[in-house]
MITITOR-139072 format. One record per residue (C-alpha): x, y, z; residue number from 1. Coordinates in Angstrom, 1 decimal, always signed. Layout:
<atoms>
      x      y      z  nr
      X      Y      Z NUM
...
</atoms>
This chain:
<atoms>
      x      y      z  nr
   +9.3   +4.4  -22.3   1
   +8.2   +7.0  -24.8   2
   +6.0   +6.6  -27.9   3
   +6.5   +8.9  -30.9   4
   +4.6  +10.0  -33.9   5
   +7.4  +11.0  -36.2   6
   +9.6  +13.2  -34.0   7
   +6.8  +14.1  -31.6   8
   +6.4  +12.3  -28.3   9
   +2.8  +11.3  -27.9  10
   +2.8   +8.7  -25.1  11
   +4.8   +7.8  -22.0  12
   +5.1   +4.9  -19.6  13
   +6.9   +5.4  -16.3  14
   +7.8   +2.4  -14.1  15
   +9.8   +1.3  -11.1  16
  +11.7   -1.9  -11.1  17
  +12.7   -4.3   -8.3  18
  +14.0   -7.9   -8.3  19
  +10.5   -9.1   -7.5  20
   +8.7   -7.2  -10.3  21
   +8.0   -4.0  -12.1  22
   +5.4   -1.4  -11.2  23
   +3.7   +0.6  -14.0  24
   +3.5   +3.9  -12.2  25
   +2.1   +6.1  -14.9  26
   +0.9   +5.6  -18.5  27
   -0.5   +8.4  -20.6  28
   -1.2   +9.3  -24.2  29
   -1.7  +12.8  -25.7  30
   -5.4  +13.6  -26.1  31
   -5.0  +14.0  -29.9  32
   -3.7  +10.4  -30.2  33
   -6.1   +8.5  -28.0  34
   -7.7   +5.1  -29.1  35
   -5.0   +4.4  -31.7  36
   -3.3   +1.6  -29.8  37
   -0.3   +3.6  -28.5  38
   -0.9   +2.7  -24.8  39
   -1.3   -1.0  -25.7  40
   +1.9   -0.8  -27.7  41
   +3.8   +0.7  -24.7  42
   +2.6   -2.1  -22.5  43
   +3.5   -4.7  -25.1  44
   +7.0   -3.2  -25.6  45
   +7.6   -3.2  -21.9  46
   +6.5   -6.9  -21.7  47
   +8.9   -7.8  -24.5  48
  +11.8   -6.1  -22.8  49
  +11.2   -7.6  -19.4  50
  +10.7  -11.1  -20.9  51
  +14.4  -10.9  -21.8  52
  +15.8   -8.8  -19.0  53
  +13.4   -9.8  -16.1  54
  +11.8   -9.7  -13.7  55
   +8.8  -11.3  -15.4  56
   +6.1   -9.9  -13.0  57
   +4.5   -6.6  -14.0  58
   +1.9   -4.9  -11.8  59
   -0.2   -1.8  -11.9  60
   -2.4   -0.2   -9.1  61
   -5.1   +1.7  -11.0  62
   -7.7   +3.9   -9.3  63
  -11.1   +2.4   -9.8  64
  -12.5   +5.7  -11.0  65
  -10.2   +5.6  -14.1  66
  -12.4   +3.2  -16.1  67
  -10.5   +3.7  -19.4  68
   -7.2   +2.7  -17.7  69
   -8.8   -0.4  -16.1  70
  -10.2   -1.3  -19.5  71
   -6.7   -0.9  -21.1  72
   -5.0   -3.3  -18.7  73
   -7.8   -5.9  -19.0  74
   -7.7   -5.7  -22.8  75
   -3.9   -6.0  -22.7  76
   -4.0   -9.4  -20.8  77
   -3.6   -8.2  -17.2  78
   -5.5  -10.0  -14.5  79
   -7.1   -8.3  -11.6  80
   -5.5   -9.9   -8.5  81
   -7.1   -7.8   -5.7  82
   -8.8   -4.5   -4.8  83
   -6.8   -2.2   -2.7  84
   -8.8   +0.1   -0.4  85
   -7.9   +3.6   +0.8  86
   -8.9   +4.4   +4.4  87
   -8.9   +7.5   +6.5  88
   -9.0   +7.9  +10.3  89
  -10.1  +11.0  +12.0  90
   -7.5  +12.5  +14.4  91
   -9.9  +13.4  +17.2  92
   -9.8  +10.5  +19.6  93
  -13.2  +11.6  +21.0  94
  -14.8  +12.2  +17.7  95
  -17.0  +10.0  +15.5  96
  -13.9   +8.5  +13.9  97
  -12.3   +7.4  +17.2  98
  -11.2   +3.8  +17.4  99
  -13.5   +1.7  +19.5 100
  -13.1   -2.0  +20.1 101
  -16.4   -3.1  +21.5 102
  -16.2   -5.1  +24.8 103
  -12.5   -4.6  +25.3 104
  -10.9   -2.9  +28.3 105
   -7.8   -1.5  +26.7 106
   -6.2   -0.8  +30.1 107
   -6.0   -4.5  +30.5 108
   -3.8   -5.0  +27.4 109
   -0.4   -6.4  +28.6 110
   +2.8   -4.8  +27.4 111
   +4.3   -1.4  +27.0 112
   +3.9   +1.2  +24.2 113
   +7.4   +2.0  +23.0 114
   +8.8   +4.0  +20.0 115
  +10.2   +1.8  +17.2 116
  +11.9   +2.4  +13.9 117
  +12.0   +0.5  +10.6 118
  +15.4   -0.8  +11.6 119
  +14.0   -2.1  +15.0 120
  +11.3   -4.1  +13.2 121
  +13.8   -5.5  +10.7 122
  +16.1   -6.5  +13.6 123
  +13.2   -8.4  +15.2 124
  +12.5  -10.3  +12.1 125
   +9.2   -8.7  +11.3 126
  +10.1   -7.9   +7.7 127
  +10.7  -11.4   +6.6 128
   +8.8  -13.8   +4.4 129
   +5.8  -13.7   +6.8 130
   +5.2  -10.0   +6.0 131
   +1.7   -9.6   +4.7 132
   +0.8   -8.6   +1.1 133
   +1.0   -4.8   +0.7 134
   +0.8   -2.3   -2.1 135
   +4.1   -1.2   -3.8 136
   +4.5   +2.1   -1.9 137
   +4.3   +0.4   +1.5 138
   +6.4   -2.7   +0.7 139
   +9.4   -3.6   +2.8 140
  +11.7   -2.2   +0.2 141
   +9.9   +1.1   +0.2 142
   +9.7   +1.4   +3.9 143
  +13.4   +0.7   +4.1 144
  +14.2   +3.4   +1.6 145
  +12.0   +5.9   +3.4 146
  +13.0   +4.9   +6.9 147
  +14.5   +8.3   +7.8 148
  +11.0   +9.9   +7.3 149
   +9.1   +7.2   +9.2 150
   +8.3   +7.1  +12.9 151
   +6.7   +4.2  +14.8 152
   +5.0   +2.9  +17.9 153
   +4.7   -0.7  +19.2 154
   +3.2   -2.7  +21.9 155
   +6.0   -4.8  +23.4 156
   +6.0   -7.6  +26.0 157
   +9.1   -8.8  +27.8 158
   +9.7  -11.2  +25.0 159
   +8.7   -9.6  +21.7 160
   +6.9   -6.9  +19.8 161
   +3.2   -7.8  +19.6 162
   +1.8   -5.0  +17.4 163
   +3.2   -2.0  +15.6 164
   +2.3   +1.1  +13.8 165
   +4.5   +3.1  +11.4 166
   +3.6   +6.6  +10.1 167
   +5.0   +9.7   +8.6 168
   +4.8  +13.3   +9.6 169
   +2.4  +13.9   +6.7 170
   -0.2  +11.8   +8.6 171
   +0.2   +8.8   +6.4 172
   +0.0   +5.4   +8.1 173
   +2.5   +3.1   +6.3 174
   +2.2   -0.1   +8.4 175
   -0.3   -1.4  +10.9 176
   +0.1   -5.0  +12.1 177
   -0.8   -7.1  +15.1 178
   +1.0  -10.4  +15.9 179
   -1.5  -11.3  +18.6 180
   -5.1  -12.4  +18.3 181
   -6.8   -9.9  +20.6 182
   -9.7   -8.5  +18.5 183
   -7.7   -5.4  +17.7 184
   -7.1   -4.2  +21.2 185
   -3.3   -3.6  +20.8 186
   -3.9   -1.8  +17.5 187
   -6.6   +0.4  +19.1 188
   -4.1   +1.2  +21.9 189
   -1.5   +2.3  +19.3 190
   -4.0   +4.3  +17.3 191
   -5.2   +6.1  +20.4 192
   -1.7   +7.0  +21.3 193
   -1.1   +8.3  +17.8 194
   -4.2  +10.4  +17.8 195
   -3.3  +11.9  +21.1 196
   +0.2  +12.8  +19.8 197
   -0.7  +14.0  +16.3 198
   -3.8  +15.9  +15.3 199
   -5.5  +15.8  +11.9 200
   -6.8  +13.0   +9.7 201
   -4.6  +10.0   +8.9 202
   -4.5   +8.3   +5.6 203
   -3.9   +4.5   +5.2 204
   -3.7   +4.1   +1.5 205
   -4.1   +1.0   -0.8 206
   -4.7   -1.6   +1.9 207
   -4.5   -5.1   +0.4 208
   -7.3   -7.5   +1.6 209
   -4.6  -10.0   +2.9 210
   -2.9   -7.2   +4.9 211
   -5.6   -6.5   +7.5 212
   -9.3   -7.3   +7.4 213
  -11.5   -4.3   +6.3 214
  -14.0   -5.2   +9.1 215
  -11.3   -4.8  +11.7 216
  -10.2   -1.4  +10.3 217
  -13.7   -0.1  +10.3 218
  -14.1   -1.3  +13.9 219
  -10.9   +0.6  +14.7 220
  -12.5   +3.8  +13.3 221
  -11.2   +3.8   +9.7 222
  -13.6   +4.6   +6.9 223
  -13.0   +3.7   +3.2 224
  -12.4   +6.6   +0.9 225
  -11.4   +5.0   -2.4 226
  -10.3   +1.9   -4.2 227
   -7.6   +0.8   -6.6 228
   -7.5   -2.4   -8.7 229
   -4.3   -4.4   -8.6 230
   -3.5   -5.7  -12.1 231
   -0.7   -8.2  -12.8 232
   +0.8   -9.9  -15.8 233
   +3.8  -12.0  -16.7 234
   +6.1  -10.5  -19.3 235
   +6.1  -12.2  -22.7 236
   +7.9  -11.6  -26.0 237
   +5.6  -10.0  -28.6 238
</atoms>
């Protein structure tokens, strides 16, 4: 959506739409036209359109450092649902960022580390309704669309996949999940294998608090590097 002053474009809203909702990816107003209500009008217009066409849910993931943007969404009736945390993991498995699960003997973890794909996980029913809350860019729909660029590792027993890790060649972790209560041992095993295979620092962006506990991530060697606020609203006619 574009806002005009006469024939001049002065504001823009860029979004992405799915059956489950719409993401506000970017919203910006020309510096000469700030604080005149244009951004609010763009949000209001989008809400009116989606109230008719659907879907009604609208979300935005705003960096916490962008205070004016956070204030805009709050003033426009959006509710903060969660704080999404960016994490990084150092690639050196022997360095200060190495994953350590205190008191666990990783050699005693049962199961085999195997390569997996997005399609493998879907075929095993791991992308169903029980999938945890995640940010937009790491949702099931996004992972499926990006599957050609995603590699994976999993700990598997004779019966099932017990933990898995998906990542890209750009050192971005896009999924990290355990299906076994083991204090993080299987995840630590996967991360150790990943660090041994790929050097560099790994990014794990916009982790939802319901996705994986922050305490566990820090135990595994991750450190927080930034935060986003997840805002949501229901589309309404103006």
